[in-house]
Structures are given as C-alpha cells and as structure tokens.
N, C-alpha and C positions, 0 to 999 in steps of 0.2 A: 419441493424447491422449484421456483421459477428463475431459469437462467436468462439474462438479457447481455448479449454481447455490446461492449462498449464501441466507440469509434476506434479504439486500438484493439486489433485482432487479436484474439486470445484472452483478453481481459473482460471479465464479466461482473455485472452486478447480480447478486444473489438475492432474491426476495423469498421470504419464508411463505408457505401455503399452509394457513392456519386452519386448524379444524376445531371448531367451537362448539362447546355445549354449556349446560347449566354450570358446570364446573370453573369453565374458563375457555383456555385454548391450548393446543399443543400443535407443534411443528418440527419437522426435521430440519437441522442446521447444517448437516453434513452427510453424504452418502457416498462411499467410494464408488459404488457402480454409476451413480449419477454423474459424478466427476468425471470418471472414465468416458462414459457416452458422450460428454461435450469436449472430450479431448484434453482436459485438465489433470494435471499431477494430483493424485489423491494421497500422496504421500504425506505424513505428519511426522516430522522428526523432533519438533518442540512445539510447546504452546506457551505463549507469554502474555502476561497481563501487565497493563500500563495504567497507573493513576495519575491524573493531572489535577492540581489545585485550582489554577485559574484559566479563565476563558483568555484566548489569545496564545497559549502557549503552543509551541511549535516544535515537532519532532521531525527531522528528516532534512534532506530527502536521501535515504539508504539503499545500498545494494551490495550483494556480493558478487565476485567474479567466479566464473568457472574455474576449476570443478567443484566450487562450493555455492554456485548460483541458487538462490532460494526463490521459491514461489510463496505466496502468502494468502491467507484467507483473513481478511481484517473485519472486525465488527465491532461496534459502539455499544456497550451494554449498560452506560449510565451517562446520560448528558448528550450532546451533540458535538461531532467534529465534521470538518471538511477533510476528506481523504483525497490526496493527489498522487498520482502515477505518471511517472515518464518513460516512454517506450526508448530503451537503449540499444535493442537488436540491430546489429550491423546491417542485415539485408533487408529490414523492415521499411516499407513505404512509409510509415508513420514515425520514424526514428525521429527522436527529440521532441516528438509531440506529446502532450499531457492531456489528461482528462480528470476532472474533480468531482467528487460525489459525495452527497451528505449522507453520513451514516449517523443514526441516533437510536436511542432506546425506544423511540416511538414507532420508527419506520421499521425497526428489526432488519433492515438491509445489510448485506455483507458485500465486499469488494474481493474478488479474487485478482490476485497479482501474479501475473506470470513471471518466469525466471528472466533476468535480464531487463527488469524494470525497476527504476528508483522509485521509492515509496516513502511518503511522508504524510503528516496530517497536521492540522490546526484545530484546536479546541475552540468551541464555540460557546461553551457554558463552562461554568466553574464545576469542578468535581467530575469531570469526564473519565470514564474508565473504558479502556480498549484492549480488546482479546485477538491475539493473532495465533493462528495455527500456521506454522512454518514448515516448509518441506525439505530444509537443509539443516544442519546444526550450524550454529553460530561459530564462524571461523575468522577470528580477528585480521589475520593476515591477508584475507581476500576482501576486507570490508572497504568500501568506498562510500563517497557522497558527491551530491551535487549542492551547490549552494541555493538555498530557499529563494533568494533574491536575483538570482542570475538573469541579467536582461535578454540573453539568447533563449531562454526557455519560456519567458513571458507569462510567469504564472502570477496571478492576481489573487491573493490571499484575502479573505473576507474581513479580518481585523488586523490592525497593526501587530505584529508580533511583539509580544511582551516578554516571554520567558523562553528561553532554548538554552541548550548547552554551548559551551565554547567551541567544542568539535563542531557541530553543526554551524555555528557562525563563521567558522573559519575555511570550510571546504573551499577549494581555490574556484575562482570563475572558469567557465569554459573558454577555450581557445580555438583559434581556426583548425589547429592541429587536432584538438579533441573531437571536434565534429566531423573531422574527415577521416579519422583513423577507425579501422574496423576491428582491433583488439584493444583491450585494456592490459597494461603491464601490471603483473604481480610483483610486490617487492615485500615478501613476507618476512 
C-alpha cells in the first residue's frame, strides 16, 4: 500500500500497490502493521456497504463523539464518488478545514478518516457502491452531523445534490459558538 497524507494531518489517501501477471492483479487493501507504522488506528469494529442508485446522491457529513469516536477506511468498489472529510479536532491547526478525494472502482483508492473528522460523500455515477471499515461500533446517542451546504465549511460538491436523507438535510448550520467550543455535548 502507498500512504499519502492529505493536507489534514492524520488523514491519508491509500493507494494499492498492484502486483500483476498473466492472471490479472493482486493488491493488499489493509494491513494492521502498515496502519500502525503510519500512526493509524487499525481496529475494525464494523464493515459497512452502501449502495446508491443515482448520481448526485449525498450521504453525510457524519461523525461520532468520544468515547464512541470512529475512524474509517472508505473505498468505492463500484462507480465513482467524491469523498469529503472535515477536521473537527479542537486543537488542530486545520480545524473546520476539509479535503475532497475522488474514489472509484478504477483508481482503487481508499481514504483513511481519523477520529473526530466528519465524513460524507456524493456519488458521481449511478449505481455507486461504497465499503467502509469502521474503528468503533455505531452508537446512535453519540452520532452527530454537519450540514452538507453549511457556508462556514465552504464545500463545493461536484453535482447538485439530488437524493439525501431528511436527517442529513436537517443538520443545523454551524454557529459562532460551535466554531469556538472545544467539546461537543452528548445528549444520549
């Protein structure tokens, strides 16, 4: 695997190192030792699969609060998506900044999302399929989200969002208080 750190410290693009012969190719997509060597959380508590019917579908921006904060390894196994992460770490110099990475079945790229990052994606093709390895169990009382169109985040999505959940559409916009606070409240 080839690890490339993004502009947000601790978030990595992970490319496969394909070994090819007359049969086709082989590549490792996960290795606990390599993740640990790069300072990444190698724990996998859950693996999730998302199917998306239409291009323009938007999922996110989701995160979980401590003690249920989750890391993610996200890969698009069919079609193409743009994956967006937002740094929420209170002491980070890149707090509230985001990175967008194109993931597809063609580039076979993955994105490692550290704990305390919001994560979301938009499908760029019909029938996109996304696989996530998640480092913590889904814990509804600790789940939070950011609005996909929050002007304070300045995210430009490649397509006009066409399909999304009501929950994702209704996350509150960030306030000055949100931008200044160092902890998120848990109301389980």
